[in-house]
mmCIF file of the N, C-alpha and C atoms, coordinates in Angstrom:
data_MODEL
# 
_entry.id   MODEL 
# 
loop_
_atom_site.group_PDB 
_atom_site.id 
_atom_site.type_symbol 
_atom_site.label_atom_id 
_atom_site.label_alt_id 
_atom_site.label_comp_id 
_atom_site.label_asym_id 
_atom_site.label_entity_id 
_atom_site.label_seq_id 
_atom_site.pdbx_PDB_ins_code 
_atom_site.Cartn_x 
_atom_site.Cartn_y 
_atom_site.Cartn_z 
_atom_site.occupancy 
_atom_site.B_iso_or_equiv 
_atom_site.pdbx_formal_charge 
_atom_site.auth_seq_id 
_atom_site.auth_comp_id 
_atom_site.auth_asym_id 
_atom_site.auth_atom_id 
_atom_site.pdbx_PDB_model_num 
ATOM 1   N N  . MET A 1 1  ? 0.841   -1.181 0.000  1.00 0.00 ? 1  MET A N  1 
ATOM 2   C CA . MET A 1 1  ? 0.000   0.000  0.000  1.00 0.00 ? 1  MET A CA 1 
ATOM 3   C C  . MET A 1 1  ? 0.889   1.248  0.000  1.00 0.00 ? 1  MET A C  1 
ATOM 4   N N  . HIS A 1 2  ? 0.581   2.195  -0.834 1.00 0.00 ? 2  HIS A N  1 
ATOM 5   C CA . HIS A 1 2  ? 1.342   3.440  -0.946 1.00 0.00 ? 2  HIS A CA 1 
ATOM 6   C C  . HIS A 1 2  ? 0.759   4.484  0.001  1.00 0.00 ? 2  HIS A C  1 
ATOM 7   N N  . GLN A 1 3  ? 1.605   5.058  0.827  1.00 0.00 ? 3  GLN A N  1 
ATOM 8   C CA . GLN A 1 3  ? 1.162   6.110  1.734  1.00 0.00 ? 3  GLN A CA 1 
ATOM 9   C C  . GLN A 1 3  ? 1.741   7.441  1.281  1.00 0.00 ? 3  GLN A C  1 
ATOM 10  N N  . THR A 1 4  ? 0.933   8.472  1.353  1.00 0.00 ? 4  THR A N  1 
ATOM 11  C CA . THR A 1 4  ? 1.424   9.802  1.015  1.00 0.00 ? 4  THR A CA 1 
ATOM 12  C C  . THR A 1 4  ? 2.285   10.301 2.169  1.00 0.00 ? 4  THR A C  1 
ATOM 13  N N  . PRO A 1 5  ? 3.368   10.995 1.871  1.00 0.00 ? 5  PRO A N  1 
ATOM 14  C CA . PRO A 1 5  ? 4.245   11.478 2.946  1.00 0.00 ? 5  PRO A CA 1 
ATOM 15  C C  . PRO A 1 5  ? 3.575   12.575 3.765  1.00 0.00 ? 5  PRO A C  1 
ATOM 16  N N  . LEU A 1 6  ? 3.904   12.593 5.056  1.00 0.00 ? 6  LEU A N  1 
ATOM 17  C CA . LEU A 1 6  ? 3.400   13.646 5.932  1.00 0.00 ? 6  LEU A CA 1 
ATOM 18  C C  . LEU A 1 6  ? 4.105   14.952 5.587  1.00 0.00 ? 6  LEU A C  1 
ATOM 19  N N  . VAL A 1 7  ? 3.327   15.989 5.436  1.00 0.00 ? 7  VAL A N  1 
ATOM 20  C CA . VAL A 1 7  ? 3.849   17.321 5.166  1.00 0.00 ? 7  VAL A CA 1 
ATOM 21  C C  . VAL A 1 7  ? 3.580   18.183 6.393  1.00 0.00 ? 7  VAL A C  1 
ATOM 22  N N  . SER A 1 8  ? 4.593   18.900 6.839  1.00 0.00 ? 8  SER A N  1 
ATOM 23  C CA . SER A 1 8  ? 4.436   19.839 7.944  1.00 0.00 ? 8  SER A CA 1 
ATOM 24  C C  . SER A 1 8  ? 4.336   21.248 7.374  1.00 0.00 ? 8  SER A C  1 
ATOM 25  N N  . VAL A 1 9  ? 3.233   21.903 7.686  1.00 0.00 ? 9  VAL A N  1 
ATOM 26  C CA . VAL A 1 9  ? 3.023   23.286 7.271  1.00 0.00 ? 9  VAL A CA 1 
ATOM 27  C C  . VAL A 1 9  ? 3.281   24.147 8.506  1.00 0.00 ? 9  VAL A C  1 
ATOM 28  N N  . VAL A 1 10 ? 4.171   25.119 8.369  1.00 0.00 ? 10 VAL A N  1 
ATOM 29  C CA . VAL A 1 10 ? 4.513   25.987 9.494  1.00 0.00 ? 10 VAL A CA 1 
ATOM 30  C C  . VAL A 1 10 ? 4.035   27.402 9.195  1.00 0.00 ? 10 VAL A C  1 
ATOM 31  N N  . LEU A 1 11 ? 3.191   27.921 10.086 1.00 0.00 ? 11 LEU A N  1 
ATOM 32  C CA . LEU A 1 11 ? 2.727   29.307 9.993  1.00 0.00 ? 11 LEU A CA 1 
ATOM 33  C C  . LEU A 1 11 ? 3.317   30.080 11.156 1.00 0.00 ? 11 LEU A C  1 
ATOM 34  N N  . THR A 1 12 ? 3.909   31.207 10.860 1.00 0.00 ? 12 THR A N  1 
ATOM 35  C CA . THR A 1 12 ? 4.387   32.079 11.928 1.00 0.00 ? 12 THR A CA 1 
ATOM 36  C C  . THR A 1 12 ? 3.405   33.227 12.092 1.00 0.00 ? 12 THR A C  1 
ATOM 37  N N  . THR A 1 13 ? 3.280   33.707 13.324 1.00 0.00 ? 13 THR A N  1 
ATOM 38  C CA . THR A 1 13 ? 2.337   34.785 13.572 1.00 0.00 ? 13 THR A CA 1 
ATOM 39  C C  . THR A 1 13 ? 2.838   35.685 14.702 1.00 0.00 ? 13 THR A C  1 
ATOM 40  N N  . TYR A 1 14 ? 2.409   36.926 14.641 1.00 0.00 ? 14 TYR A N  1 
ATOM 41  C CA . TYR A 1 14 ? 2.669   37.880 15.707 1.00 0.00 ? 14 TYR A CA 1 
ATOM 42  C C  . TYR A 1 14 ? 1.550   38.907 15.702 1.00 0.00 ? 14 TYR A C  1 
ATOM 43  N N  . GLN A 1 15 ? 0.683   38.820 16.672 1.00 0.00 ? 15 GLN A N  1 
ATOM 44  C CA . GLN A 1 15 ? -0.386  39.792 16.893 1.00 0.00 ? 15 GLN A CA 1 
ATOM 45  C C  . GLN A 1 15 ? -1.262  40.029 15.664 1.00 0.00 ? 15 GLN A C  1 
ATOM 46  N N  . ARG A 1 16 ? -1.634  38.969 15.006 1.00 0.00 ? 16 ARG A N  1 
ATOM 47  C CA . ARG A 1 16 ? -2.532  39.057 13.853 1.00 0.00 ? 16 ARG A CA 1 
ATOM 48  C C  . ARG A 1 16 ? -3.552  37.918 13.899 1.00 0.00 ? 16 ARG A C  1 
ATOM 49  N N  . PRO A 1 17 ? -4.368  37.828 14.948 1.00 0.00 ? 17 PRO A N  1 
ATOM 50  C CA . PRO A 1 17 ? -5.267  36.676 15.054 1.00 0.00 ? 17 PRO A CA 1 
ATOM 51  C C  . PRO A 1 17 ? -6.262  36.560 13.895 1.00 0.00 ? 17 PRO A C  1 
ATOM 52  N N  . GLU A 1 18 ? -6.726  37.692 13.371 1.00 0.00 ? 18 GLU A N  1 
ATOM 53  C CA . GLU A 1 18 ? -7.689  37.630 12.268 1.00 0.00 ? 18 GLU A CA 1 
ATOM 54  C C  . GLU A 1 18 ? -7.031  37.084 11.000 1.00 0.00 ? 18 GLU A C  1 
ATOM 55  N N  . MET A 1 19 ? -5.801  37.473 10.749 1.00 0.00 ? 19 MET A N  1 
ATOM 56  C CA . MET A 1 19 ? -5.080  36.943 9.585  1.00 0.00 ? 19 MET A CA 1 
ATOM 57  C C  . MET A 1 19 ? -4.701  35.483 9.798  1.00 0.00 ? 19 MET A C  1 
ATOM 58  N N  . LEU A 1 20 ? -4.427  35.113 11.043 1.00 0.00 ? 20 LEU A N  1 
ATOM 59  C CA . LEU A 1 20 ? -4.118  33.726 11.358 1.00 0.00 ? 20 LEU A CA 1 
ATOM 60  C C  . LEU A 1 20 ? -5.311  32.833 11.026 1.00 0.00 ? 20 LEU A C  1 
ATOM 61  N N  . LEU A 1 21 ? -6.505  33.270 11.379 1.00 0.00 ? 21 LEU A N  1 
ATOM 62  C CA . LEU A 1 21 ? -7.701  32.484 11.074 1.00 0.00 ? 21 LEU A CA 1 
ATOM 63  C C  . LEU A 1 21 ? -7.870  32.290 9.570  1.00 0.00 ? 21 LEU A C  1 
ATOM 64  N N  . GLN A 1 22 ? -7.615  33.325 8.792  1.00 0.00 ? 22 GLN A N  1 
ATOM 65  C CA . GLN A 1 22 ? -7.701  33.213 7.335  1.00 0.00 ? 22 GLN A CA 1 
ATOM 66  C C  . GLN A 1 22 ? -6.646  32.256 6.798  1.00 0.00 ? 22 GLN A C  1 
ATOM 67  N N  . SER A 1 23 ? -5.444  32.340 7.330  1.00 0.00 ? 23 SER A N  1 
ATOM 68  C CA . SER A 1 23 ? -4.353  31.473 6.873  1.00 0.00 ? 23 SER A CA 1 
ATOM 69  C C  . SER A 1 23 ? -4.641  30.012 7.198  1.00 0.00 ? 23 SER A C  1 
ATOM 70  N N  . VAL A 1 24 ? -5.132  29.754 8.399  1.00 0.00 ? 24 VAL A N  1 
ATOM 71  C CA . VAL A 1 24 ? -5.451  28.379 8.790  1.00 0.00 ? 24 VAL A CA 1 
ATOM 72  C C  . VAL A 1 24 ? -6.579  27.835 7.928  1.00 0.00 ? 24 VAL A C  1 
ATOM 73  N N  . ALA A 1 25 ? -7.582  28.643 7.653  1.00 0.00 ? 25 ALA A N  1 
ATOM 74  C CA . ALA A 1 25 ? -8.674  28.197 6.782  1.00 0.00 ? 25 ALA A CA 1 
ATOM 75  C C  . ALA A 1 25 ? -8.148  27.818 5.411  1.00 0.00 ? 25 ALA A C  1 
ATOM 76  N N  . SER A 1 26 ? -7.203  28.570 4.894  1.00 0.00 ? 26 SER A N  1 
ATOM 77  C CA . SER A 1 26 ? -6.611  28.261 3.596  1.00 0.00 ? 26 SER A CA 1 
ATOM 78  C C  . SER A 1 26 ? -5.854  26.941 3.633  1.00 0.00 ? 26 SER A C  1 
ATOM 79  N N  . VAL A 1 27 ? -5.078  26.719 4.679  1.00 0.00 ? 27 VAL A N  1 
ATOM 80  C CA . VAL A 1 27 ? -4.332  25.460 4.804  1.00 0.00 ? 27 VAL A CA 1 
ATOM 81  C C  . VAL A 1 27 ? -5.292  24.279 4.927  1.00 0.00 ? 27 VAL A C  1 
ATOM 82  N N  . MET A 1 28 ? -6.306  24.412 5.755  1.00 0.00 ? 28 MET A N  1 
ATOM 83  C CA . MET A 1 28 ? -7.241  23.313 5.979  1.00 0.00 ? 28 MET A CA 1 
ATOM 84  C C  . MET A 1 28 ? -8.060  22.988 4.726  1.00 0.00 ? 28 MET A C  1 
ATOM 85  N N  . ALA A 1 29 ? -8.168  23.921 3.801  1.00 0.00 ? 29 ALA A N  1 
ATOM 86  C CA . ALA A 1 29 ? -8.941  23.704 2.579  1.00 0.00 ? 29 ALA A CA 1 
ATOM 87  C C  . ALA A 1 29 ? -8.148  22.983 1.491  1.00 0.00 ? 29 ALA A C  1 
ATOM 88  N N  . GLN A 1 30 ? -6.893  22.694 1.729  1.00 0.00 ? 30 GLN A N  1 
ATOM 89  C CA . GLN A 1 30 ? -6.071  22.042 0.705  1.00 0.00 ? 30 GLN A CA 1 
ATOM 90  C C  . GLN A 1 30 ? -6.541  20.619 0.455  1.00 0.00 ? 30 GLN A C  1 
ATOM 91  N N  . ASP A 1 31 ? -6.308  20.134 -0.747 1.00 0.00 ? 31 ASP A N  1 
ATOM 92  C CA . ASP A 1 31 ? -6.713  18.783 -1.132 1.00 0.00 ? 31 ASP A CA 1 
ATOM 93  C C  . ASP A 1 31 ? -5.805  17.705 -0.565 1.00 0.00 ? 31 ASP A C  1 
ATOM 94  N N  . TYR A 1 32 ? -4.550  18.016 -0.345 1.00 0.00 ? 32 TYR A N  1 
ATOM 95  C CA . TYR A 1 32 ? -3.610  17.013 0.150  1.00 0.00 ? 32 TYR A CA 1 
ATOM 96  C C  . TYR A 1 32 ? -4.006  16.639 1.581  1.00 0.00 ? 32 TYR A C  1 
ATOM 97  N N  . PRO A 1 33 ? -4.243  15.360 1.852  1.00 0.00 ? 33 PRO A N  1 
ATOM 98  C CA . PRO A 1 33 ? -4.827  14.987 3.138  1.00 0.00 ? 33 PRO A CA 1 
ATOM 99  C C  . PRO A 1 33 ? -3.846  14.759 4.285  1.00 0.00 ? 33 PRO A C  1 
ATOM 100 N N  . ASN A 1 34 ? -2.593  14.500 3.994  1.00 0.00 ? 34 ASN A N  1 
ATOM 101 C CA . ASN A 1 34 ? -1.680  14.040 5.043  1.00 0.00 ? 34 ASN A CA 1 
ATOM 102 C C  . ASN A 1 34 ? -0.736  15.162 5.467  1.00 0.00 ? 34 ASN A C  1 
ATOM 103 N N  . PHE A 1 35 ? -1.266  16.113 6.228  1.00 0.00 ? 35 PHE A N  1 
ATOM 104 C CA . PHE A 1 35 ? -0.422  17.213 6.699  1.00 0.00 ? 35 PHE A CA 1 
ATOM 105 C C  . PHE A 1 35 ? -0.737  17.536 8.153  1.00 0.00 ? 35 PHE A C  1 
ATOM 106 N N  . GLU A 1 36 ? 0.234   18.159 8.785  1.00 0.00 ? 36 GLU A N  1 
ATOM 107 C CA . GLU A 1 36 ? 0.051   18.733 10.108 1.00 0.00 ? 36 GLU A CA 1 
ATOM 108 C C  . GLU A 1 36 ? 0.320   20.224 9.985  1.00 0.00 ? 36 GLU A C  1 
ATOM 109 N N  . LEU A 1 37 ? -0.319  20.999 10.828 1.00 0.00 ? 37 LEU A N  1 
ATOM 110 C CA . LEU A 1 37 ? -0.137  22.446 10.818 1.00 0.00 ? 37 LEU A CA 1 
ATOM 111 C C  . LEU A 1 37 ? 0.483   22.854 12.149 1.00 0.00 ? 37 LEU A C  1 
ATOM 112 N N  . ILE A 1 38 ? 1.628   23.499 12.077 1.00 0.00 ? 38 ILE A N  1 
ATOM 113 C CA . ILE A 1 38 ? 2.321   23.980 13.267 1.00 0.00 ? 38 ILE A CA 1 
ATOM 114 C C  . ILE A 1 38 ? 2.285   25.502 13.230 1.00 0.00 ? 38 ILE A C  1 
ATOM 115 N N  . ILE A 1 39 ? 1.676   26.082 14.249 1.00 0.00 ? 39 ILE A N  1 
ATOM 116 C CA . ILE A 1 39 ? 1.566   27.540 14.330 1.00 0.00 ? 39 ILE A CA 1 
ATOM 117 C C  . ILE A 1 39 ? 2.587   28.024 15.358 1.00 0.00 ? 39 ILE A C  1 
ATOM 118 N N  . VAL A 1 40 ? 3.495   28.891 14.915 1.00 0.00 ? 40 VAL A N  1 
ATOM 119 C CA . VAL A 1 40 ? 4.543   29.428 15.785 1.00 0.00 ? 40 VAL A CA 1 
ATOM 120 C C  . VAL A 1 40 ? 4.201   30.883 16.100 1.00 0.00 ? 40 VAL A C  1 
ATOM 121 N N  . ASP A 1 41 ? 3.909   31.130 17.365 1.00 0.00 ? 41 ASP A N  1 
ATOM 122 C CA . ASP A 1 41 ? 3.558   32.472 17.831 1.00 0.00 ? 41 ASP A CA 1 
ATOM 123 C C  . ASP A 1 41 ? 4.809   33.125 18.422 1.00 0.00 ? 41 ASP A C  1 
ATOM 124 N N  . ASP A 1 42 ? 5.166   34.283 17.890 1.00 0.00 ? 42 ASP A N  1 
ATOM 125 C CA . ASP A 1 42 ? 6.366   35.000 18.332 1.00 0.00 ? 42 ASP A CA 1 
ATOM 126 C C  . ASP A 1 42 ? 6.038   35.972 19.468 1.00 0.00 ? 42 ASP A C  1 
ATOM 127 N N  . CYS A 1 43 ? 5.545   35.435 20.589 1.00 0.00 ? 43 CYS A N  1 
ATOM 128 C CA . CYS A 1 43 ? 5.291   36.196 21.824 1.00 0.00 ? 43 CYS A CA 1 
ATOM 129 C C  . CYS A 1 43 ? 4.208   37.267 21.666 1.00 0.00 ? 43 CYS A C  1 
ATOM 130 N N  . SER A 1 44 ? 3.129   36.944 21.002 1.00 0.00 ? 44 SER A N  1 
ATOM 131 C CA . SER A 1 44 ? 2.045   37.915 20.851 1.00 0.00 ? 44 SER A CA 1 
ATOM 132 C C  . SER A 1 44 ? 1.499   38.330 22.214 1.00 0.00 ? 44 SER A C  1 
ATOM 133 N N  . ALA A 1 45 ? 1.165   39.612 22.348 1.00 0.00 ? 45 ALA A N  1 
ATOM 134 C CA . ALA A 1 45 ? 0.615   40.139 23.597 1.00 0.00 ? 45 ALA A CA 1 
ATOM 135 C C  . ALA A 1 45 ? -0.895  40.339 23.505 1.00 0.00 ? 45 ALA A C  1 
ATOM 136 N N  . ASP A 1 46 ? -1.514  39.922 22.390 1.00 0.00 ? 46 ASP A N  1 
ATOM 137 C CA . ASP A 1 46 ? -2.954  40.045 22.236 1.00 0.00 ? 46 ASP A CA 1 
ATOM 138 C C  . ASP A 1 46 ? -3.599  38.679 22.501 1.00 0.00 ? 46 ASP A C  1 
ATOM 139 N N  . ASN A 1 47 ? -4.699  38.371 21.859 1.00 0.00 ? 47 ASN A N  1 
ATOM 140 C CA . ASN A 1 47 ? -5.391  37.109 22.105 1.00 0.00 ? 47 ASN A CA 1 
ATOM 141 C C  . ASN A 1 47 ? -4.960  35.980 21.152 1.00 0.00 ? 47 ASN A C  1 
ATOM 142 N N  . THR A 1 48 ? -3.841  36.136 20.490 1.00 0.00 ? 48 THR A N  1 
ATOM 143 C CA . THR A 1 48 ? -3.363  35.106 19.565 1.00 0.00 ? 48 THR A CA 1 
ATOM 144 C C  . THR A 1 48 ? -3.202  33.745 20.246 1.00 0.00 ? 48 THR A C  1 
ATOM 145 N N  . PRO A 1 49 ? -2.621  33.656 21.453 1.00 0.00 ? 49 PRO A N  1 
ATOM 146 C CA . PRO A 1 49 ? -2.514  32.330 22.081 1.00 0.00 ? 49 PRO A CA 1 
ATOM 147 C C  . PRO A 1 49 ? -3.867  31.637 22.284 1.00 0.00 ? 49 PRO A C  1 
ATOM 148 N N  . GLU A 1 50 ? -4.887  32.399 22.623 1.00 0.00 ? 50 GLU A N  1 
ATOM 149 C CA . GLU A 1 50 ? -6.221  31.823 22.790 1.00 0.00 ? 50 GLU A CA 1 
ATOM 150 C C  . GLU A 1 50 ? -6.791  31.358 21.449 1.00 0.00 ? 50 GLU A C  1 
ATOM 151 N N  . VAL A 1 51 ? -6.526  32.117 20.398 1.00 0.00 ? 51 VAL A N  1 
ATOM 152 C CA . VAL A 1 51 ? -6.969  31.732 19.059 1.00 0.00 ? 51 VAL A CA 1 
ATOM 153 C C  . VAL A 1 51 ? -6.299  30.425 18.646 1.00 0.00 ? 51 VAL A C  1 
ATOM 154 N N  . VAL A 1 52 ? -5.007  30.312 18.903 1.00 0.00 ? 52 VAL A N  1 
ATOM 155 C CA . VAL A 1 52 ? -4.280  29.082 18.560 1.00 0.00 ? 52 VAL A CA 1 
ATOM 156 C C  . VAL A 1 52 ? -4.857  27.901 19.342 1.00 0.00 ? 52 VAL A C  1 
ATOM 157 N N  . ALA A 1 53 ? -5.120  28.092 20.627 1.00 0.00 ? 53 ALA A N  1 
ATOM 158 C CA . ALA A 1 53 ? -5.703  27.020 21.442 1.00 0.00 ? 53 ALA A CA 1 
ATOM 159 C C  . ALA A 1 53 ? -7.068  26.616 20.892 1.00 0.00 ? 53 ALA A C  1 
ATOM 160 N N  . GLY A 1 54 ? -7.866  27.581 20.465 1.00 0.00 ? 54 GLY A N  1 
ATOM 161 C CA . GLY A 1 54 ? -9.173  27.282 19.882 1.00 0.00 ? 54 GLY A CA 1 
ATOM 162 C C  . GLY A 1 54 ? -9.058  26.508 18.577 1.00 0.00 ? 54 GLY A C  1 
ATOM 163 N N  . LEU A 1 55 ? -8.041  26.822 17.791 1.00 0.00 ? 55 LEU A N  1 
ATOM 164 C CA . LEU A 1 55 ? -7.821  26.096 16.542 1.00 0.00 ? 55 LEU A CA 1 
ATOM 165 C C  . LEU A 1 55 ? -7.438  24.651 16.816 1.00 0.00 ? 55 LEU A C  1 
ATOM 166 N N  . HIS A 1 56 ? -6.639  24.437 17.858 1.00 0.00 ? 56 HIS A N  1 
ATOM 167 C CA . HIS A 1 56 ? -6.300  23.069 18.250 1.00 0.00 ? 56 HIS A CA 1 
ATOM 168 C C  . HIS A 1 56 ? -7.561  22.328 18.701 1.00 0.00 ? 56 HIS A C  1 
ATOM 169 N N  . ASP A 1 57 ? -8.398  22.986 19.488 1.00 0.00 ? 57 ASP A N  1 
ATOM 170 C CA . ASP A 1 57 ? -9.654  22.365 19.930 1.00 0.00 ? 57 ASP A CA 1 
ATOM 171 C C  . ASP A 1 57 ? -10.540 22.014 18.736 1.00 0.00 ? 57 ASP A C  1 
ATOM 172 N N  . GLN A 1 58 ? -10.563 22.871 17.748 1.00 0.00 ? 58 GLN A N  1 
ATOM 173 C CA . GLN A 1 58 ? -11.419 22.683 16.583 1.00 0.00 ? 58 GLN A CA 1 
ATOM 174 C C  . GLN A 1 58 ? -10.910 21.580 15.655 1.00 0.00 ? 58 GLN A C  1 
ATOM 175 N N  . HIS A 1 59 ? -9.597  21.514 15.453 1.00 0.00 ? 59 HIS A N  1 
ATOM 176 C CA . HIS A 1 59 ? -9.031  20.602 14.457 1.00 0.00 ? 59 HIS A CA 1 
ATOM 177 C C  . HIS A 1 59 ? -8.264  19.427 15.064 1.00 0.00 ? 59 HIS A C  1 
ATOM 178 N N  . GLY A 1 60 ? -8.145  19.382 16.374 1.00 0.00 ? 60 GLY A N  1 
ATOM 179 C CA . GLY A 1 60 ? -7.469  18.267 17.037 1.00 0.00 ? 60 GLY A CA 1 
ATOM 180 C C  . GLY A 1 60 ? -5.968  18.301 16.851 1.00 0.00 ? 60 GLY A C  1 
ATOM 181 N N  . ASP A 1 61 ? -5.368  17.118 16.904 1.00 0.00 ? 61 ASP A N  1 
ATOM 182 C CA . ASP A 1 61 ? -3.913  17.008 16.859 1.00 0.00 ? 61 ASP A CA 1 
ATOM 183 C C  . ASP A 1 61 ? -3.305  17.388 15.520 1.00 0.00 ? 61 ASP A C  1 
ATOM 184 N N  . ARG A 1 62 ? -4.142  17.631 14.552 1.00 0.00 ? 62 ARG A N  1 
ATOM 185 C CA . ARG A 1 62 ? -3.639  18.061 13.247 1.00 0.00 ? 62 ARG A CA 1 
ATOM 186 C C  . ARG A 1 62 ? -3.052  19.475 13.310 1.00 0.00 ? 62 ARG A C  1 
ATOM 187 N N  . VAL A 1 63 ? -3.484  20.247 14.306 1.00 0.00 ? 63 VAL A N  1 
ATOM 188 C CA . VAL A 1 63 ? -2.991  21.623 14.494 1.00 0.00 ? 63 VAL A CA 1 
ATOM 189 C C  . VAL A 1 63 ? -2.288  21.695 15.844 1.00 0.00 ? 63 VAL A C  1 
ATOM 190 N N  . ARG A 1 64 ? -1.040  22.146 15.824 1.00 0.00 ? 64 ARG A N  1 
ATOM 191 C CA . ARG A 1 64 ? -0.272  22.308 17.054 1.00 0.00 ? 64 ARG A CA 1 
ATOM 192 C C  . ARG A 1 64 ? 0.222   23.744 17.145 1.00 0.00 ? 64 ARG A C  1 
ATOM 193 N N  . GLY A 1 65 ? 0.262   24.248 18.357 1.00 0.00 ? 65 GLY A N  1 
ATOM 194 C CA . GLY A 1 65 ? 0.757   25.597 18.574 1.00 0.00 ? 65 GLY A CA 1 
ATOM 195 C C  . GLY A 1 65 ? 2.074   25.567 19.342 1.00 0.00 ? 65 GLY A C  1 
ATOM 196 N N  . LEU A 1 66 ? 2.918   26.498 19.025 1.00 0.00 ? 66 LEU A N  1 
ATOM 197 C CA . LEU A 1 66 ? 4.205   26.658 19.703 1.00 0.00 ? 66 LEU A CA 1 
ATOM 198 C C  . LEU A 1 66 ? 4.391   28.145 19.958 1.00 0.00 ? 66 LEU A C  1 
ATOM 199 N N  . CYS A 1 67 ? 4.586   28.503 21.207 1.00 0.00 ? 67 CYS A N  1 
ATOM 200 C CA . CYS A 1 67 ? 4.806   29.908 21.566 1.00 0.00 ? 67 CYS A CA 1 
ATOM 201 C C  . CYS A 1 67 ? 6.282   30.067 21.896 1.00 0.00 ? 67 CYS A C  1 
ATOM 202 N N  . LEU A 1 68 ? 6.956   30.930 21.176 1.00 0.00 ? 68 LEU A N  1 
ATOM 203 C CA . LEU A 1 68 ? 8.377   31.153 21.431 1.00 0.00 ? 68 LEU A CA 1 
ATOM 204 C C  . LEU A 1 68 ? 8.563   31.849 22.764 1.00 0.00 ? 68 LEU A C  1 
ATOM 205 N N  . PRO A 1 69 ? 9.646   31.521 23.470 1.00 0.00 ? 69 PRO A N  1 
ATOM 206 C CA . PRO A 1 69 ? 9.885   32.173 24.760 1.00 0.00 ? 69 PRO A CA 1 
ATOM 207 C C  . PRO A 1 69 ? 10.280  33.633 24.558 1.00 0.00 ? 69 PRO A C  1 
ATOM 208 N N  . GLN A 1 70 ? 9.831   34.448 25.470 1.00 0.00 ? 70 GLN A N  1 
ATOM 209 C CA . GLN A 1 70 ? 10.163  35.873 25.411 1.00 0.00 ? 70 GLN A CA 1 
ATOM 210 C C  . GLN A 1 70 ? 11.574  36.074 25.921 1.00 0.00 ? 70 GLN A C  1 
ATOM 211 N N  . THR A 1 71 ? 12.352  36.808 25.173 1.00 0.00 ? 71 THR A N  1 
ATOM 212 C CA . THR A 1 71 ? 13.724  37.098 25.584 1.00 0.00 ? 71 THR A CA 1 
ATOM 213 C C  . THR A 1 71 ? 13.845  38.589 25.878 1.00 0.00 ? 71 THR A C  1 
ATOM 214 N N  . SER A 1 72 ? 14.801  38.917 26.705 1.00 0.00 ? 72 SER A N  1 
ATOM 215 C CA . SER A 1 72 ? 14.953  40.340 27.027 1.00 0.00 ? 72 SER A CA 1 
ATOM 216 C C  . SER A 1 72 ? 16.140  40.946 26.338 1.00 0.00 ? 72 SER A C  1 
# 
């Protein structure tokens, strides 16, 4: 049996939750079925972390969030 390779899609974001939602919708609409979506948040101070958590709740393990540590 032939399996399609897993593709990792990485989206970076910083304080743009509305654009993040549009970007995720575009990724989720793709025809290729075997992908994971990794959202990398660069220390947003708005509600982006909550949006990412909601996307994980909505799409399950197919969507993962990573918040970069804040450096001084």
